[in-house]
N, CA, C and O atoms as a Tripos MOL2 file, in Angstrom:
@<TRIPOS>MOLECULE
protein
  268   267    67     0     0
PROTEIN
NO_CHARGES

@<TRIPOS>ATOM
      1 N           1.5450   23.0870   -2.5270 N.3       1 MET1
      2 CA          0.8430   21.8560   -2.2100 C.3       1 MET1
      3 C           0.3620   21.9440   -0.7590 C.2       1 MET1
      4 O           1.0940   22.3860    0.1270 O.2       1 MET1
      5 N          -0.8590   21.5220   -0.5400 N.am      2 THR2
      6 CA         -1.4070   21.5200    0.8110 C.3       2 THR2
      7 C          -1.2430   20.1340    1.4300 C.2       2 THR2
      8 O          -0.9510   19.1560    0.7410 O.2       2 THR2
      9 N          -1.4370   20.0760    2.7360 N.am      3 PHE3
     10 CA         -1.3750   18.7840    3.4050 C.3       3 PHE3
     11 C          -2.4810   17.8650    2.8910 C.2       3 PHE3
     12 O          -2.2990   16.6500    2.8120 O.2       3 PHE3
     13 N          -3.6120   18.4420    2.5450 N.am      4 LYS4
     14 CA         -4.7220   17.6570    2.0040 C.3       4 LYS4
     15 C          -4.3210   17.0060    0.6770 C.2       4 LYS4
     16 O          -4.6120   15.8330    0.4440 O.2       4 LYS4
     17 N          -3.6540   17.7750   -0.1880 N.am      5 ASP5
     18 CA         -3.1760   17.2220   -1.4610 C.3       5 ASP5
     19 C          -2.1640   16.1010   -1.2360 C.2       5 ASP5
     20 O          -2.1940   15.0600   -1.8920 O.2       5 ASP5
     21 N          -1.2850   16.3500   -0.2980 N.am      6 TRP6
     22 CA         -0.2540   15.3800    0.0210 C.3       6 TRP6
     23 C          -0.8910   14.0980    0.5640 C.2       6 TRP6
     24 O          -0.4890   12.9950    0.1960 O.2       6 TRP6
     25 N          -1.8860   14.2530    1.4420 N.am      7 ALA7
     26 CA         -2.5970   13.1000    1.9890 C.3       7 ALA7
     27 C          -3.2640   12.3180    0.8650 C.2       7 ALA7
     28 O          -3.2470   11.0870    0.8700 O.2       7 ALA7
     29 N          -3.8430   13.0170   -0.0850 N.am      8 GLN8
     30 CA         -4.5130   12.3510   -1.2090 C.3       8 GLN8
     31 C          -3.5350   11.5000   -2.0110 C.2       8 GLN8
     32 O          -3.8860   10.4130   -2.4710 O.2       8 GLN8
     33 N          -2.3260   11.9850   -2.1770 N.am      9 GLU9
     34 CA         -1.3140   11.2020   -2.8810 C.3       9 GLU9
     35 C          -0.9960    9.9010   -2.1440 C.2       9 GLU9
     36 O          -0.7880    8.8600   -2.7670 O.2       9 GLU9
     37 N          -0.9610    9.9700   -0.8250 N.am     10 TYR10
     38 CA         -0.7210    8.7600   -0.0380 C.3      10 TYR10
     39 C          -1.8960    7.7980   -0.1350 C.2      10 TYR10
     40 O          -1.6950    6.5860   -0.2090 O.2      10 TYR10
     41 N          -3.1260    8.3210   -0.1370 N.am     11 TYR11
     42 CA         -4.3000    7.4610   -0.3220 C.3      11 TYR11
     43 C          -4.2510    6.7760   -1.6850 C.2      11 TYR11
     44 O          -4.5880    5.5980   -1.8050 O.2      11 TYR11
     45 N          -3.8350    7.5090   -2.7020 N.am     12 GLU12
     46 CA         -3.7200    6.9250   -4.0420 C.3      12 GLU12
     47 C          -2.6440    5.8360   -4.0760 C.2      12 GLU12
     48 O          -2.8170    4.8050   -4.7250 O.2      12 GLU12
     49 N          -1.5430    6.0710   -3.3800 N.am     13 SER13
     50 CA         -0.4870    5.0510   -3.3030 C.3      13 SER13
     51 C          -1.0100    3.7930   -2.6120 C.2      13 SER13
     52 O          -0.7040    2.6760   -3.0300 O.2      13 SER13
     53 N          -1.7890    3.9780   -1.5680 N.am     14 ALA14
     54 CA         -2.3790    2.8310   -0.8740 C.3      14 ALA14
     55 C          -3.3080    2.0720   -1.8220 C.2      14 ALA14
     56 O          -3.3550    0.8430   -1.7920 O.2      14 ALA14
     57 N          -4.0360    2.7910   -2.6490 N.am     15 GLY15
     58 CA         -4.9090    2.1510   -3.6210 C.3      15 GLY15
     59 C          -4.1370    1.3370   -4.6450 C.2      15 GLY15
     60 O          -4.5510    0.2390   -5.0180 O.2      15 GLY15
     61 N          -3.0150    1.8770   -5.0960 N.am     16 ARG16
     62 CA         -2.1830    1.1310   -6.0410 C.3      16 ARG16
     63 C          -1.6170   -0.1310   -5.3840 C.2      16 ARG16
     64 O          -1.5010   -1.1790   -6.0180 O.2      16 ARG16
     65 N          -1.2710   -0.0070   -4.1100 N.am     17 LEU17
     66 CA         -0.7760   -1.1820   -3.3980 C.3      17 LEU17
     67 C          -1.8830   -2.2190   -3.2240 C.2      17 LEU17
     68 O          -1.6110   -3.4190   -3.2530 O.2      17 LEU17
     69 N          -3.1220   -1.7750   -3.0440 N.am     18 ASP18
     70 CA         -4.2510   -2.7140   -2.9980 C.3      18 ASP18
     71 C          -4.2790   -3.5590   -4.2630 C.2      18 ASP18
     72 O          -4.4640   -4.7750   -4.2090 O.2      18 ASP18
     73 N          -4.0940   -2.9010   -5.3990 N.am     19 GLY19
     74 CA         -4.0800   -3.6190   -6.6700 C.3      19 GLY19
     75 C          -2.9580   -4.6330   -6.7410 C.2      19 GLY19
     76 O          -3.1530   -5.7540   -7.2110 O.2      19 GLY19
     77 N          -1.7900   -4.2450   -6.2780 N.am     20 ARG20
     78 CA         -0.6510   -5.1730   -6.2940 C.3      20 ARG20
     79 C          -0.8940   -6.3530   -5.3580 C.2      20 ARG20
     80 O          -0.5440   -7.4900   -5.6740 O.2      20 ARG20
     81 N          -1.4940   -6.0730   -4.2090 N.am     21 ILE21
     82 CA         -1.7940   -7.1390   -3.2480 C.3      21 ILE21
     83 C          -2.7550   -8.1410   -3.8700 C.2      21 ILE21
     84 O          -2.5290   -9.3490   -3.7950 O.2      21 ILE21
     85 N          -3.8120   -7.6550   -4.4760 N.am     22 GLU22
     86 CA         -4.7950   -8.5530   -5.0930 C.3      22 GLU22
     87 C          -4.1740   -9.3470   -6.2340 C.2      22 GLU22
     88 O          -4.4360  -10.5420   -6.3780 O.2      22 GLU22
     89 N          -3.3560   -8.6900   -7.0410 N.am     23 ASP23
     90 CA         -2.6800   -9.3820   -8.1460 C.3      23 ASP23
     91 C          -1.7730  -10.4890   -7.6170 C.2      23 ASP23
     92 O          -1.7680  -11.6040   -8.1390 O.2      23 ASP23
     93 N          -1.0170  -10.1760   -6.5900 N.am     24 LEU24
     94 CA         -0.0970  -11.1590   -6.0210 C.3      24 LEU24
     95 C          -0.8660  -12.3290   -5.4090 C.2      24 LEU24
     96 O          -0.4560  -13.4810   -5.5550 O.2      24 LEU24
     97 N          -1.9610  -12.0490   -4.7350 N.am     25 LYS25
     98 CA         -2.7670  -13.1290   -4.1580 C.3      25 LYS25
     99 C          -3.3050  -14.0530   -5.2470 C.2      25 LYS25
    100 O          -3.3460  -15.2690   -5.0640 O.2      25 LYS25
    101 N          -3.7120  -13.4870   -6.3660 N.am     26 CYS26
    102 CA         -4.1830  -14.3070   -7.4950 C.3      26 CYS26
    103 C          -3.0530  -15.1600   -8.0570 C.2      26 CYS26
    104 O          -3.2470  -16.3390   -8.3530 O.2      26 CYS26
    105 N          -1.8760  -14.5650   -8.2020 N.am     27 ARG27
    106 CA         -0.7270  -15.3180   -8.7250 C.3      27 ARG27
    107 C          -0.3020  -16.4200   -7.7770 C.2      27 ARG27
    108 O           0.1680  -17.4700   -8.2170 O.2      27 ARG27
    109 N          -0.4650  -16.1940   -6.4660 N.am     28 MET28
    110 CA         -0.0610  -17.1880   -5.4730 C.3      28 MET28
    111 C          -0.9400  -18.4350   -5.5490 C.2      28 MET28
    112 O          -0.4950  -19.5290   -5.2030 O.2      28 MET28
    113 N          -2.1720  -18.2790   -5.9960 N.am     29 ARG29
    114 CA         -3.0780  -19.4350   -6.0840 C.3      29 ARG29
    115 C          -2.5660  -20.4900   -7.0650 C.2      29 ARG29
    116 O          -2.8220  -21.6810   -6.8880 O.2      29 ARG29
    117 N          -1.8520  -20.0580   -8.0870 N.am     30 SER30
    118 CA         -1.3830  -21.0130   -9.0950 C.3      30 SER30
    119 C           0.1430  -21.1050   -9.1510 C.2      30 SER30
    120 O           0.7020  -21.6910  -10.0780 O.2      30 SER30
    121 N           0.7970  -20.5330   -8.1730 N.am     31 ALA31
    122 CA          2.2680  -20.5330   -8.1720 C.3      31 ALA31
    123 C           2.8070  -21.8700   -7.6700 C.2      31 ALA31
    124 O           2.1590  -22.5540   -6.8780 O.2      31 ALA31
    125 N           3.9900  -22.2310   -8.1370 N.am     32 PRO32
    126 CA          4.6170  -23.4570   -7.6270 C.3      32 PRO32
    127 C           4.9700  -23.2970   -6.1430 C.2      32 PRO32
    128 O           5.2380  -22.1960   -5.6630 O.2      32 PRO32
    129 N           4.9600  -24.4030   -5.4530 N.am     33 ALA33
    130 CA          5.1760  -24.3970   -4.0050 C.3      33 ALA33
    131 C           6.5050  -23.7650   -3.6030 C.2      33 ALA33
    132 O           6.5930  -23.1260   -2.5540 O.2      33 ALA33
    133 N           7.5330  -23.9370   -4.4200 N.am     34 ASP34
    134 CA          8.8480  -23.4230   -4.0420 C.3      34 ASP34
    135 C           8.9330  -21.8920   -4.0930 C.2      34 ASP34
    136 O           9.8730  -21.3210   -3.5400 O.2      34 ASP34
    137 N           7.9920  -21.2230   -4.7310 N.am     35 SER35
    138 CA          8.0220  -19.7580   -4.7860 C.3      35 SER35
    139 C           7.0230  -19.0990   -3.8220 C.2      35 SER35
    140 O           6.9910  -17.8730   -3.7180 O.2      35 SER35
    141 N           6.2200  -19.8870   -3.1280 N.am     36 LEU36
    142 CA          5.1970  -19.3310   -2.2420 C.3      36 LEU36
    143 C           5.7840  -18.5710   -1.0510 C.2      36 LEU36
    144 O           5.2350  -17.5510   -0.6330 O.2      36 LEU36
    145 N           6.8810  -19.0570   -0.5130 N.am     37 ALA37
    146 CA          7.4900  -18.3840    0.6340 C.3      37 ALA37
    147 C           7.9430  -16.9770    0.2580 C.2      37 ALA37
    148 O           7.6870  -16.0150    0.9810 O.2      37 ALA37
    149 N           8.6120  -16.8740   -0.8710 N.am     38 GLU38
    150 CA          9.0900  -15.5600   -1.3200 C.3      38 GLU38
    151 C           7.9170  -14.6330   -1.6450 C.2      38 GLU38
    152 O           7.9490  -13.4450   -1.3240 O.2      38 GLU38
    153 N           6.9020  -15.1760   -2.2720 N.am     39 MET39
    154 CA          5.7170  -14.3720   -2.5970 C.3      39 MET39
    155 C           4.9960  -13.9370   -1.3200 C.2      39 MET39
    156 O           4.4460  -12.8380   -1.2560 O.2      39 MET39
    157 N           5.0020  -14.7940   -0.3180 N.am     40 GLY40
    158 CA          4.3910  -14.4470    0.9660 C.3      40 GLY40
    159 C           5.1070  -13.2870    1.6320 C.2      40 GLY40
    160 O           4.4700  -12.4120    2.2190 O.2      40 GLY40
    161 N           6.4250  -13.2790    1.5440 N.am     41 LYS41
    162 CA          7.2100  -12.1670    2.0900 C.3      41 LYS41
    163 C           6.8850  -10.8670    1.3590 C.2      41 LYS41
    164 O           6.7420   -9.8140    1.9800 O.2      41 LYS41
    165 N           6.7690  -10.9510    0.0390 N.am     42 LEU42
    166 CA          6.4280   -9.7750   -0.7540 C.3      42 LEU42
    167 C           5.0210   -9.2780   -0.4130 C.2      42 LEU42
    168 O           4.7840   -8.0730   -0.3290 O.2      42 LEU42
    169 N           4.1060  -10.2020   -0.2200 N.am     43 LEU43
    170 CA          2.7430   -9.8410    0.1550 C.3      43 LEU43
    171 C           2.7300   -9.0990    1.4890 C.2      43 LEU43
    172 O           2.0440   -8.0880    1.6380 O.2      43 LEU43
    173 N           3.4790   -9.5990    2.4420 N.am     44 GLU44
    174 CA          3.5490   -8.9380    3.7450 C.3      44 GLU44
    175 C           4.1640   -7.5460    3.6190 C.2      44 GLU44
    176 O           3.7040   -6.6090    4.2720 O.2      44 GLU44
    177 N           5.1890   -7.4020    2.7960 N.am     45 LEU45
    178 CA          5.8060   -6.1010    2.5720 C.3      45 LEU45
    179 C           4.7940   -5.1210    1.9890 C.2      45 LEU45
    180 O           4.6980   -3.9820    2.4440 O.2      45 LEU45
    181 N           4.0360   -5.5620    0.9810 N.am     46 TYR46
    182 CA          3.0050   -4.7070    0.3850 C.3      46 TYR46
    183 C           1.9610   -4.2900    1.4230 C.2      46 TYR46
    184 O           1.5100   -3.1450    1.4340 O.2      46 TYR46
    185 N           1.5860   -5.2200    2.2830 N.am     47 ARG47
    186 CA          0.5820   -4.9000    3.3130 C.3      47 ARG47
    187 C           1.1090   -3.8630    4.3010 C.2      47 ARG47
    188 O           0.3830   -2.9530    4.6990 O.2      47 ARG47
    189 N           2.3500   -4.0000    4.6880 N.am     48 VAL48
    190 CA          2.9640   -3.0290    5.6030 C.3      48 VAL48
    191 C           3.0540   -1.6610    4.9310 C.2      48 VAL48
    192 O           2.7470   -0.6380    5.5430 O.2      48 VAL48
    193 N           3.4740   -1.6540    3.6820 N.am     49 MET49
    194 CA          3.5800   -0.3860    2.9450 C.3      49 MET49
    195 C           2.2140    0.2810    2.8150 C.2      49 MET49
    196 O           2.0990    1.4960    2.9730 O.2      49 MET49
    197 N           1.1790   -0.5080    2.5270 N.am     50 ARG50
    198 CA         -0.1820    0.0280    2.4040 C.3      50 ARG50
    199 C          -0.6310    0.6320    3.7310 C.2      50 ARG50
    200 O          -1.1900    1.7280    3.7690 O.2      50 ARG50
    201 N          -0.3800   -0.0960    4.8170 N.am     51 TYR51
    202 CA         -0.7520    0.3940    6.1440 C.3      51 TYR51
    203 C          -0.0490    1.7170    6.4480 C.2      51 TYR51
    204 O          -0.6720    2.6520    6.9510 O.2      51 TYR51
    205 N           1.2340    1.7940    6.1480 N.am     52 GLU52
    206 CA          1.9870    3.0210    6.4120 C.3      52 GLU52
    207 C           1.4920    4.1790    5.5480 C.2      52 GLU52
    208 O           1.4410    5.3180    6.0130 O.2      52 GLU52
    209 N           1.1310    3.9020    4.3080 N.am     53 CYS53
    210 CA          0.5620    4.9520    3.4520 C.3      53 CYS53
    211 C          -0.7380    5.4800    4.0400 C.2      53 CYS53
    212 O          -0.9650    6.6900    4.0740 O.2      53 CYS53
    213 N          -1.5920    4.5710    4.5020 N.am     54 LEU54
    214 CA         -2.8680    4.9990    5.0840 C.3      54 LEU54
    215 C          -2.6600    5.7980    6.3650 C.2      54 LEU54
    216 O          -3.3350    6.8030    6.5880 O.2      54 LEU54
    217 N          -1.7340    5.3580    7.2030 N.am     55 GLN55
    218 CA         -1.4500    6.0900    8.4420 C.3      55 GLN55
    219 C          -0.9160    7.4870    8.1360 C.2      55 GLN55
    220 O          -1.3350    8.4670    8.7530 O.2      55 GLN55
    221 N          -0.0020    7.5720    7.1960 N.am     56 THR56
    222 CA          0.5680    8.8600    6.8210 C.3      56 THR56
    223 C          -0.4960    9.7680    6.2330 C.2      56 THR56
    224 O          -0.5430   10.9580    6.5430 O.2      56 THR56
    225 N          -1.3520    9.2090    5.3810 N.am     57 ALA57
    226 CA         -2.4330    9.9940    4.7850 C.3      57 ALA57
    227 C          -3.3620   10.5410    5.8620 C.2      57 ALA57
    228 O          -3.7600   11.7040    5.8090 O.2      57 ALA57
    229 N          -3.7030    9.7140    6.8280 N.am     58 ARG58
    230 CA         -4.5780   10.1700    7.9230 C.3      58 ARG58
    231 C          -3.9030   11.2720    8.7340 C.2      58 ARG58
    232 O          -4.5380   12.2680    9.0800 O.2      58 ARG58
    233 N          -2.6280   11.0970    9.0340 N.am     59 ASP59
    234 CA         -1.9100   12.1110    9.8050 C.3      59 ASP59
    235 C          -1.8210   13.4290    9.0400 C.2      59 ASP59
    236 O          -2.0240   14.5000    9.6120 O.2      59 ASP59
    237 N          -1.5210   13.3480    7.7560 N.am     60 LEU60
    238 CA         -1.4430   14.5660    6.9500 C.3      60 LEU60
    239 C          -2.8140   15.2100    6.7930 C.2      60 LEU60
    240 O          -2.9260   16.4350    6.7580 O.2      60 LEU60
    241 N          -3.8610   14.3870    6.6970 N.am     61 GLY61
    242 CA         -5.2070   14.9130    6.5450 C.3      61 GLY61
    243 C          -5.6750   15.6900    7.7660 C.2      61 GLY61
    244 O          -6.5720   16.5260    7.6580 O.2      61 GLY61
    245 N          -5.0920   15.4310    8.9080 N.am     62 LYS62
    246 CA         -5.4520   16.1410   10.1340 C.3      62 LYS62
    247 C          -4.8100   17.5370   10.1950 C.2      62 LYS62
    248 O          -5.2480   18.3930   10.9640 O.2      62 LYS62
    249 N          -3.8010   17.7480    9.4020 N.am     63 ARG63
    250 CA         -3.1090   19.0420    9.3860 C.3      63 ARG63
    251 C          -3.7900   20.0010    8.4180 C.2      63 ARG63
    252 O          -4.5530   19.5910    7.5430 O.2      63 ARG63
    253 N          -3.5050   21.2470    8.5890 N.am     64 THR64
    254 CA         -4.0340   22.2390    7.6650 C.3      64 THR64
    255 C          -2.9020   23.1260    7.1850 C.2      64 THR64
    256 O          -1.8400   23.1790    7.8040 O.2      64 THR64
    257 N          -3.1290   23.8200    6.0850 N.am     65 GLY65
    258 CA         -2.1360   24.7730    5.5950 C.3      65 GLY65
    259 C          -1.2970   24.2370    4.4640 C.2      65 GLY65
    260 O          -1.5500   23.1570    3.9300 O.2      65 GLY65
    261 N          -0.3090   25.0020    4.1130 N.am     66 GLU66
    262 CA          0.6120   24.6620    3.0300 C.3      66 GLU66
    263 C           1.8230   23.9420    3.6060 C.2      66 GLU66
    264 O           2.1770   24.1220    4.7720 O.2      66 GLU66
    265 N           2.4480   23.1260    2.7700 N.am     67 CYS67
    266 CA          3.6770   22.4770    3.2320 C.3      67 CYS67
    267 C           4.8390   22.9520    2.4070 C.2      67 CYS67
    268 O           5.9720   22.5260    2.6330 O.2      67 CYS67
@<TRIPOS>BOND
     1     1     2 1
     2     2     3 1
     3     3     4 2
     4     3     5 am
     5     5     6 1
     6     6     7 1
     7     7     8 2
     8     7     9 am
     9     9    10 1
    10    10    11 1
    11    11    12 2
    12    11    13 am
    13    13    14 1
    14    14    15 1
    15    15    16 2
    16    15    17 am
    17    17    18 1
    18    18    19 1
    19    19    20 2
    20    19    21 am
    21    21    22 1
    22    22    23 1
    23    23    24 2
    24    23    25 am
    25    25    26 1
    26    26    27 1
    27    27    28 2
    28    27    29 am
    29    29    30 1
    30    30    31 1
    31    31    32 2
    32    31    33 am
    33    33    34 1
    34    34    35 1
    35    35    36 2
    36    35    37 am
    37    37    38 1
    38    38    39 1
    39    39    40 2
    40    39    41 am
    41    41    42 1
    42    42    43 1
    43    43    44 2
    44    43    45 am
    45    45    46 1
    46    46    47 1
    47    47    48 2
    48    47    49 am
    49    49    50 1
    50    50    51 1
    51    51    52 2
    52    51    53 am
    53    53    54 1
    54    54    55 1
    55    55    56 2
    56    55    57 am
    57    57    58 1
    58    58    59 1
    59    59    60 2
    60    59    61 am
    61    61    62 1
    62    62    63 1
    63    63    64 2
    64    63    65 am
    65    65    66 1
    66    66    67 1
    67    67    68 2
    68    67    69 am
    69    69    70 1
    70    70    71 1
    71    71    72 2
    72    71    73 am
    73    73    74 1
    74    74    75 1
    75    75    76 2
    76    75    77 am
    77    77    78 1
    78    78    79 1
    79    79    80 2
    80    79    81 am
    81    81    82 1
    82    82    83 1
    83    83    84 2
    84    83    85 am
    85    85    86 1
    86    86    87 1
    87    87    88 2
    88    87    89 am
    89    89    90 1
    90    90    91 1
    91    91    92 2
    92    91    93 am
    93    93    94 1
    94    94    95 1
    95    95    96 2
    96    95    97 am
    97    97    98 1
    98    98    99 1
    99    99   100 2
   100    99   101 am
   101   101   102 1
   102   102   103 1
   103   103   104 2
   104   103   105 am
   105   105   106 1
   106   106   107 1
   107   107   108 2
   108   107   109 am
   109   109   110 1
   110   110   111 1
   111   111   112 2
   112   111   113 am
   113   113   114 1
   114   114   115 1
   115   115   116 2
   116   115   117 am
   117   117   118 1
   118   118   119 1
   119   119   120 2
   120   119   121 am
   121   121   122 1
   122   122   123 1
   123   123   124 2
   124   123   125 am
   125   125   126 1
   126   126   127 1
   127   127   128 2
   128   127   129 am
   129   129   130 1
   130   130   131 1
   131   131   132 2
   132   131   133 am
   133   133   134 1
   134   134   135 1
   135   135   136 2
   136   135   137 am
   137   137   138 1
   138   138   139 1
   139   139   140 2
   140   139   141 am
   141   141   142 1
   142   142   143 1
   143   143   144 2
   144   143   145 am
   145   145   146 1
   146   146   147 1
   147   147   148 2
   148   147   149 am
   149   149   150 1
   150   150   151 1
   151   151   152 2
   152   151   153 am
   153   153   154 1
   154   154   155 1
   155   155   156 2
   156   155   157 am
   157   157   158 1
   158   158   159 1
   159   159   160 2
   160   159   161 am
   161   161   162 1
   162   162   163 1
   163   163   164 2
   164   163   165 am
   165   165   166 1
   166   166   167 1
   167   167   168 2
   168   167   169 am
   169   169   170 1
   170   170   171 1
   171   171   172 2
   172   171   173 am
   173   173   174 1
   174   174   175 1
   175   175   176 2
   176   175   177 am
   177   177   178 1
   178   178   179 1
   179   179   180 2
   180   179   181 am
   181   181   182 1
   182   182   183 1
   183   183   184 2
   184   183   185 am
   185   185   186 1
   186   186   187 1
   187   187   188 2
   188   187   189 am
   189   189   190 1
   190   190   191 1
   191   191   192 2
   192   191   193 am
   193   193   194 1
   194   194   195 1
   195   195   196 2
   196   195   197 am
   197   197   198 1
   198   198   199 1
   199   199   200 2
   200   199   201 am
   201   201   202 1
   202   202   203 1
   203   203   204 2
   204   203   205 am
   205   205   206 1
   206   206   207 1
   207   207   208 2
   208   207   209 am
   209   209   210 1
   210   210   211 1
   211   211   212 2
   212   211   213 am
   213   213   214 1
   214   214   215 1
   215   215   216 2
   216   215   217 am
   217   217   218 1
   218   218   219 1
   219   219   220 2
   220   219   221 am
   221   221   222 1
   222   222   223 1
   223   223   224 2
   224   223   225 am
   225   225   226 1
   226   226   227 1
   227   227   228 2
   228   227   229 am
   229   229   230 1
   230   230   231 1
   231   231   232 2
   232   231   233 am
   233   233   234 1
   234   234   235 1
   235   235   236 2
   236   235   237 am
   237   237   238 1
   238   238   239 1
   239   239   240 2
   240   239   241 am
   241   241   242 1
   242   242   243 1
   243   243   244 2
   244   243   245 am
   245   245   246 1
   246   246   247 1
   247   247   248 2
   248   247   249 am
   249   249   250 1
   250   250   251 1
   251   251   252 2
   252   251   253 am
   253   253   254 1
   254   254   255 1
   255   255   256 2
   256   255   257 am
   257   257   258 1
   258   258   259 1
   259   259   260 2
   260   259   261 am
   261   261   262 1
   262   262   263 1
   263   263   264 2
   264   263   265 am
   265   265   266 1
   266   266   267 1
   267   267   268 2
@<TRIPOS>SUBSTRUCTURE
     1 MET1         2 RESIDUE 1 A MET
     2 THR2         6 RESIDUE 1 A THR
     3 PHE3        10 RESIDUE 1 A PHE
     4 LYS4        14 RESIDUE 1 A LYS
     5 ASP5        18 RESIDUE 1 A ASP
     6 TRP6        22 RESIDUE 1 A TRP
     7 ALA7        26 RESIDUE 1 A ALA
     8 GLN8        30 RESIDUE 1 A GLN
     9 GLU9        34 RESIDUE 1 A GLU
    10 TYR10       38 RESIDUE 1 A TYR
    11 TYR11       42 RESIDUE 1 A TYR
    12 GLU12       46 RESIDUE 1 A GLU
    13 SER13       50 RESIDUE 1 A SER
    14 ALA14       54 RESIDUE 1 A ALA
    15 GLY15       58 RESIDUE 1 A GLY
    16 ARG16       62 RESIDUE 1 A ARG
    17 LEU17       66 RESIDUE 1 A LEU
    18 ASP18       70 RESIDUE 1 A ASP
    19 GLY19       74 RESIDUE 1 A GLY
    20 ARG20       78 RESIDUE 1 A ARG
    21 ILE21       82 RESIDUE 1 A ILE
    22 GLU22       86 RESIDUE 1 A GLU
    23 ASP23       90 RESIDUE 1 A ASP
    24 LEU24       94 RESIDUE 1 A LEU
    25 LYS25       98 RESIDUE 1 A LYS
    26 CYS26      102 RESIDUE 1 A CYS
    27 ARG27      106 RESIDUE 1 A ARG
    28 MET28      110 RESIDUE 1 A MET
    29 ARG29      114 RESIDUE 1 A ARG
    30 SER30      118 RESIDUE 1 A SER
    31 ALA31      122 RESIDUE 1 A ALA
    32 PRO32      126 RESIDUE 1 A PRO
    33 ALA33      130 RESIDUE 1 A ALA
    34 ASP34      134 RESIDUE 1 A ASP
    35 SER35      138 RESIDUE 1 A SER
    36 LEU36      142 RESIDUE 1 A LEU
    37 ALA37      146 RESIDUE 1 A ALA
    38 GLU38      150 RESIDUE 1 A GLU
    39 MET39      154 RESIDUE 1 A MET
    40 GLY40      158 RESIDUE 1 A GLY
    41 LYS41      162 RESIDUE 1 A LYS
    42 LEU42      166 RESIDUE 1 A LEU
    43 LEU43      170 RESIDUE 1 A LEU
    44 GLU44      174 RESIDUE 1 A GLU
    45 LEU45      178 RESIDUE 1 A LEU
    46 TYR46      182 RESIDUE 1 A TYR
    47 ARG47      186 RESIDUE 1 A ARG
    48 VAL48      190 RESIDUE 1 A VAL
    49 MET49      194 RESIDUE 1 A MET
    50 ARG50      198 RESIDUE 1 A ARG
    51 TYR51      202 RESIDUE 1 A TYR
    52 GLU52      206 RESIDUE 1 A GLU
    53 CYS53      210 RESIDUE 1 A CYS
    54 LEU54      214 RESIDUE 1 A LEU
    55 GLN55      218 RESIDUE 1 A GLN
    56 THR56      222 RESIDUE 1 A THR
    57 ALA57      226 RESIDUE 1 A ALA
    58 ARG58      230 RESIDUE 1 A ARG
    59 ASP59      234 RESIDUE 1 A ASP
    60 LEU60      238 RESIDUE 1 A LEU
    61 GLY61      242 RESIDUE 1 A GLY
    62 LYS62      246 RESIDUE 1 A LYS
    63 ARG63      250 RESIDUE 1 A ARG
    64 THR64      254 RESIDUE 1 A THR
    65 GLY65      258 RESIDUE 1 A GLY
    66 GLU66      262 RESIDUE 1 A GLU
    67 CYS67      266 RESIDUE 1 A CYS
């Protein structure tokens, strides 16, 4: 596996998290008020995870060679 392949996997993970973020935002629009706080925490966690995936993908994409 190359660093480029590895970076691509992280980009794909970030894409999957995008889907989860959008799904959660849609569910939050019709969720009861008592569950919004917990859903907000989950949304923030997904956003942090997505950001970290993108950062890792960029860092790996800058490298060359086999891992």
